DRENDREN-181200 format. One record per residue (C-alpha): residue number from 1; residue in one letter; y, z, x. Coordinates in steps of 0.1 Angstrom, whole numbers, plus 5000, padded with zeros to 4 digits. Example, Ala and Ser with C-alpha at 12.3 -4.5 7.8 and 13.67 -1.06 7.14 Angstrom:
2
site nr=1 rest=A north=4955 up=5078 east=5123
site nr=2 rest=S north=4989 up=5071 east=5137
***
This chain:
235
site nr=1 rest=M north=5182 up=4993 east=5090
site nr=2 rest=T north=5154 up=4986 east=5066
site nr=3 rest=R north=5144 up=4949 east=5067
site nr=4 rest=V north=5133 up=4935 east=5033
site nr=5 rest=L north=5118 up=4901 east=5026
site nr=6 rest=I north=5120 up=4890 east=4989
site nr=7 rest=V north=5097 up=4862 east=4978
site nr=8 rest=D north=5109 up=4848 east=4945
site nr=9 rest=D north=5119 up=4814 east=4932
site nr=10 rest=D north=5146 up=4828 east=4908
site nr=11 rest=S north=5178 up=4821 east=4927
site nr=12 rest=D north=5199 up=4843 east=4903
site nr=13 rest=L north=5175 up=4872 east=4908
site nr=14 rest=L north=5175 up=4867 east=4946
site nr=15 rest=E north=5213 up=4868 east=4947
site nr=16 rest=L north=5214 up=4899 east=4925
site nr=17 rest=M north=5188 up=4919 east=4945
site nr=18 rest=S north=5200 up=4908 east=4979
site nr=19 rest=G north=5235 up=4919 east=4971
site nr=20 rest=F north=5225 up=4952 east=4956
site nr=21 rest=L north=5201 up=4961 east=4985
site nr=22 rest=S north=5226 up=4950 east=5011
site nr=23 rest=R north=5252 up=4973 east=4996
site nr=24 rest=H north=5227 up=5001 east=5001
site nr=25 rest=G north=5223 up=4995 east=5038
site nr=26 rest=M north=5193 up=4971 east=5039
site nr=27 rest=F north=5189 up=4938 east=5057
site nr=28 rest=V north=5176 up=4913 east=5031
site nr=29 rest=D north=5160 up=4879 east=5037
site nr=30 rest=S north=5144 up=4857 east=5011
site nr=31 rest=A north=5118 up=4830 east=5006
site nr=32 rest=N north=5113 up=4808 east=4975
site nr=33 rest=S north=5077 up=4798 east=4982
site nr=34 rest=G north=5046 up=4807 east=5001
site nr=35 rest=I north=5054 up=4781 east=5028
site nr=36 rest=V north=5088 up=4797 east=5035
site nr=37 rest=M north=5073 up=4832 east=5034
site nr=38 rest=D north=5047 up=4822 east=5060
site nr=39 rest=Q north=5074 up=4809 east=5083
site nr=40 rest=K north=5095 up=4841 east=5079
site nr=41 rest=L north=5065 up=4864 east=5086
site nr=42 rest=S north=5054 up=4845 east=5116
site nr=43 rest=T north=5088 up=4847 east=5134
site nr=44 rest=E north=5103 up=4880 east=5121
site nr=45 rest=T north=5093 up=4916 east=5114
site nr=46 rest=F north=5100 up=4932 east=5080
site nr=47 rest=D north=5095 up=4967 east=5068
site nr=48 rest=I north=5085 up=4957 east=5033
site nr=49 rest=V north=5079 up=4926 east=5012
site nr=50 rest=I north=5090 up=4922 east=4975
site nr=51 rest=L north=5067 up=4896 east=4961
site nr=52 rest=D north=5069 up=4879 east=4927
site nr=53 rest=I north=5035 up=4871 east=4910
site nr=54 rest=M north=5047 up=4840 east=4892
site nr=55 rest=L north=5056 up=4815 east=4919
site nr=56 rest=P north=5053 up=4777 east=4919
site nr=57 rest=G north=5024 up=4764 east=4940
site nr=58 rest=E north=5005 up=4794 east=4954
site nr=59 rest=D north=5010 up=4824 east=4931
site nr=60 rest=G north=5020 up=4859 east=4943
site nr=61 rest=L north=4985 up=4872 east=4941
site nr=62 rest=T north=4972 up=4846 east=4965
site nr=63 rest=L north=5001 up=4853 east=4989
site nr=64 rest=C north=4995 up=4891 east=4986
site nr=65 rest=R north=4959 up=4886 east=4997
site nr=66 rest=R north=4970 up=4864 east=5026
site nr=67 rest=I north=4996 up=4889 east=5038
site nr=68 rest=R north=4971 up=4918 east=5036
site nr=69 rest=E north=4946 up=4898 east=5058
site nr=70 rest=C north=4971 up=4896 east=5086
site nr=71 rest=F north=4997 up=4924 east=5082
site nr=72 rest=S north=4999 up=4960 east=5070
site nr=73 rest=T north=5035 up=4956 east=5058
site nr=74 rest=P north=5040 up=4974 east=5025
site nr=75 rest=I north=5041 up=4951 east=4994
site nr=76 rest=I north=5058 up=4956 east=4961
site nr=77 rest=M north=5048 up=4931 east=4934
site nr=78 rest=L north=5073 up=4919 east=4908
site nr=79 rest=T north=5056 up=4910 east=4875
site nr=80 rest=A north=5064 up=4901 east=4839
site nr=81 rest=I north=5028 up=4908 east=4830
site nr=82 rest=T north=5023 up=4940 east=4810
site nr=83 rest=H north=4985 up=4940 east=4809
site nr=84 rest=T north=4971 up=4969 east=4829
site nr=85 rest=A north=4942 up=4947 east=4841
site nr=86 rest=D north=4965 up=4922 east=4857
site nr=87 rest=R north=4985 up=4949 east=4875
site nr=88 rest=I north=4952 up=4964 east=4888
site nr=89 rest=V north=4943 up=4930 east=4903
site nr=90 rest=A north=4975 up=4931 east=4923
site nr=91 rest=L north=4967 up=4966 east=4936
site nr=92 rest=E north=4931 up=4955 east=4944
site nr=93 rest=L north=4945 up=4927 east=4966
site nr=94 rest=G north=4965 up=4952 east=4986
site nr=95 rest=A north=4998 up=4957 east=4969
site nr=96 rest=D north=5013 up=4992 east=4974
site nr=97 rest=D north=5032 up=4993 east=4941
site nr=98 rest=Y north=5045 up=4970 east=4913
site nr=99 rest=V north=5076 up=4967 east=4892
site nr=100 rest=I north=5076 up=4952 east=4857
site nr=101 rest=K north=5103 up=4926 east=4849
site nr=102 rest=P north=5130 up=4931 east=4836
site nr=103 rest=F north=5140 up=4960 east=4858
site nr=104 rest=D north=5170 up=4979 east=4868
site nr=105 rest=S north=5181 up=4973 east=4904
site nr=106 rest=R north=5181 up=5010 east=4910
site nr=107 rest=E north=5144 up=5011 east=4901
site nr=108 rest=I north=5135 up=4986 east=4928
site nr=109 rest=L north=5156 up=5006 east=4953
site nr=110 rest=A north=5138 up=5038 east=4944
site nr=111 rest=R north=5104 up=5021 east=4947
site nr=112 rest=I north=5113 up=5007 east=4981
site nr=113 rest=R north=5124 up=5041 east=4994
site nr=114 rest=A north=5093 up=5058 east=4979
site nr=115 rest=V north=5068 up=5033 east=4995
site nr=116 rest=L north=5086 up=5035 east=5029
site nr=117 rest=R north=5086 up=5073 east=5027
site nr=118 rest=R north=5048 up=5073 east=5021
site nr=119 rest=T north=5043 up=5048 east=5050
site nr=120 rest=S north=5065 up=5068 east=5073
site nr=121 rest=A north=5047 up=5100 east=5065
site nr=122 rest=A north=5013 up=5083 east=5072
site nr=123 rest=E north=5026 up=5069 east=5105
site nr=124 rest=T north=5039 up=5102 east=5118
site nr=125 rest=G north=5012 up=5125 east=5104
site nr=126 rest=S north=5039 up=5147 east=5089
site nr=127 rest=T north=5017 up=5176 east=5080
site nr=128 rest=H north=5006 up=5184 east=5115
site nr=129 rest=A north=5005 up=5171 east=5151
site nr=130 rest=T north=4971 up=5154 east=5150
site nr=131 rest=H north=4972 up=5119 east=5163
site nr=132 rest=I north=4936 up=5109 east=5162
site nr=133 rest=F north=4909 up=5116 east=5136
site nr=134 rest=R north=4872 up=5107 east=5140
site nr=135 rest=F north=4844 up=5107 east=5114
site nr=136 rest=L north=4810 up=5090 east=5115
site nr=137 rest=D north=4816 up=5056 east=5132
site nr=138 rest=W north=4853 up=5055 east=5125
site nr=139 rest=R north=4885 up=5064 east=5144
site nr=140 rest=V north=4919 up=5067 east=5128
site nr=141 rest=D north=4950 up=5065 east=5150
site nr=142 rest=V north=4978 up=5081 east=5130
site nr=143 rest=S north=5007 up=5072 east=5152
site nr=144 rest=R north=4996 up=5035 east=5154
site nr=145 rest=R north=4984 up=5035 east=5118
site nr=146 rest=E north=4951 up=5019 east=5128
site nr=147 rest=L north=4916 up=5022 east=5114
site nr=148 rest=R north=4889 up=5012 east=5140
site nr=149 rest=R north=4851 up=5011 east=5140
site nr=150 rest=R north=4831 up=5026 east=5169
site nr=151 rest=D north=4830 up=4992 east=5186
site nr=152 rest=D north=4869 up=4993 east=5186
site nr=153 rest=T north=4872 up=4965 east=5159
site nr=154 rest=M north=4903 up=4971 east=5139
site nr=155 rest=V north=4901 up=4970 east=5101
site nr=156 rest=P north=4933 up=4959 east=5083
site nr=157 rest=I north=4945 up=4987 east=5060
site nr=158 rest=S north=4974 up=4989 east=5036
site nr=159 rest=G north=5000 up=5016 east=5035
site nr=160 rest=G north=4986 up=5031 east=5003
site nr=161 rest=E north=4950 up=5030 east=5017
site nr=162 rest=F north=4961 up=5046 east=5049
site nr=163 rest=T north=4980 up=5074 east=5031
site nr=164 rest=L north=4950 up=5081 east=5009
site nr=165 rest=L north=4926 up=5081 east=5039
site nr=166 rest=L north=4949 up=5105 east=5058
site nr=167 rest=T north=4949 up=5128 east=5028
site nr=168 rest=F north=4911 up=5129 east=5028
site nr=169 rest=L north=4910 up=5135 east=5065
site nr=170 rest=E north=4934 up=5164 east=5062
site nr=171 rest=H north=4912 up=5180 east=5035
site nr=172 rest=P north=4875 up=5173 east=5044
site nr=173 rest=G north=4850 up=5190 east=5021
site nr=174 rest=Y north=4876 up=5199 east=4995
site nr=175 rest=L north=4876 up=5187 east=4959
site nr=176 rest=L north=4908 up=5168 east=4953
site nr=177 rest=S north=4918 up=5158 east=4917
site nr=178 rest=R north=4934 up=5125 east=4908
site nr=179 rest=D north=4967 up=5143 east=4902
site nr=180 rest=Q north=4966 up=5158 east=4937
site nr=181 rest=L north=4958 up=5125 east=4953
site nr=182 rest=L north=4985 up=5108 east=4933
site nr=183 rest=D north=5010 up=5134 east=4945
site nr=184 rest=H north=5001 up=5125 east=4981
site nr=185 rest=T north=5001 up=5088 east=4977
site nr=186 rest=K north=5029 up=5082 east=4952
site nr=187 rest=G north=5050 up=5113 east=4953
site nr=188 rest=E north=5069 up=5118 east=4921
site nr=189 rest=M north=5068 up=5082 east=4910
site nr=190 rest=H north=5035 up=5084 east=4891
site nr=191 rest=D north=5028 up=5093 east=4855
site nr=192 rest=V north=4997 up=5105 east=4837
site nr=193 rest=Y north=4986 up=5070 east=4828
site nr=194 rest=D north=4988 up=5057 east=4864
site nr=195 rest=R north=4953 up=5044 east=4874
site nr=196 rest=S north=4963 up=5031 east=4908
site nr=197 rest=I north=4945 up=5059 east=4926
site nr=198 rest=D north=4912 up=5045 east=4913
site nr=199 rest=V north=4921 up=5012 east=4927
site nr=200 rest=L north=4930 up=5027 east=4961
site nr=201 rest=I north=4897 up=5046 east=4961
site nr=202 rest=S north=4878 up=5014 east=4954
site nr=203 rest=R north=4896 up=4995 east=4981
site nr=204 rest=L north=4891 up=5022 east=5007
site nr=205 rest=R north=4854 up=5026 east=4999
site nr=206 rest=R north=4849 up=4988 east=5005
site nr=207 rest=K north=4862 up=4993 east=5040
site nr=208 rest=I north=4845 up=5024 east=5052
site nr=209 rest=E north=4813 up=5028 east=5031
site nr=210 rest=V north=4780 up=5012 east=5040
site nr=211 rest=N north=4776 up=5005 east=5003
site nr=212 rest=A north=4807 up=5008 east=4982
site nr=213 rest=R north=4787 up=5009 east=4950
site nr=214 rest=R north=4768 up=5039 east=4962
site nr=215 rest=P north=4794 up=5058 east=4981
site nr=216 rest=E north=4784 up=5086 east=5005
site nr=217 rest=I north=4817 up=5092 east=5023
site nr=218 rest=I north=4841 up=5095 east=4993
site nr=219 rest=K north=4820 up=5112 east=4966
site nr=220 rest=T north=4830 up=5112 east=4929
site nr=221 rest=V north=4828 up=5145 east=4911
site nr=222 rest=R north=4828 up=5136 east=4874
site nr=223 rest=N north=4858 up=5147 east=4854
site nr=224 rest=A north=4871 up=5166 east=4885
site nr=225 rest=G north=4880 up=5143 east=4914
site nr=226 rest=Y north=4868 up=5133 east=4948
site nr=227 rest=I north=4854 up=5149 east=4979
site nr=228 rest=F north=4855 up=5135 east=5015
site nr=229 rest=T north=4821 up=5145 east=5028
site nr=230 rest=P north=4819 up=5137 east=5065
site nr=231 rest=T north=4827 up=5161 east=5093
site nr=232 rest=V north=4862 up=5153 east=5107
site nr=233 rest=Q north=4872 up=5158 east=5143
site nr=234 rest=S north=4909 up=5157 east=5152
site nr=235 rest=S north=4929 up=5157 east=5185
***
């Protein structure tokens, strides 16, 4: 059973979403503040967090950053903000997707399922039997969904970042367009205006590049896409 934590201070919305998702076979818990969210995450395990940006006290963006520092649990942001820049901030902080209010309950269900499918595919390495990838000073454990440096230090990585990295590791030296990368990371949920792939690339570069402003691992090919340049070993 999929375990969902909804963080929102709107009691009516919590009741509506909890009832709908429960009827579709999910276990749903809720928190109306960052304090309650922290208590829940410290004592229970969830498959996904639905997090509202507009919260009293600490806002959702702050909570998103805190979750991502400690957990790789997928995060979907709920936002009434329609400005693209503000949604990009959420993605930059580690969110895997966002839904704009007001929304149909069926949309949030579809988004949850899509994010969990991507996470599951990344964890199982669905395209082949490879469990470990190595490149430069990095090791990627597919089954454990871990990114580690040569000294065995683990670097926190979100579901979207891991799926993107896995796509590059499976296609080293190949030019991959934005649309191809979007297909791998977001399935059929994206549209031609979706810029989230650029945010994921930026986040991933900050983690694996020596200098994210002058990337050598993930090279940009202007007006064409990206190339993962290192030699990749798999086992």
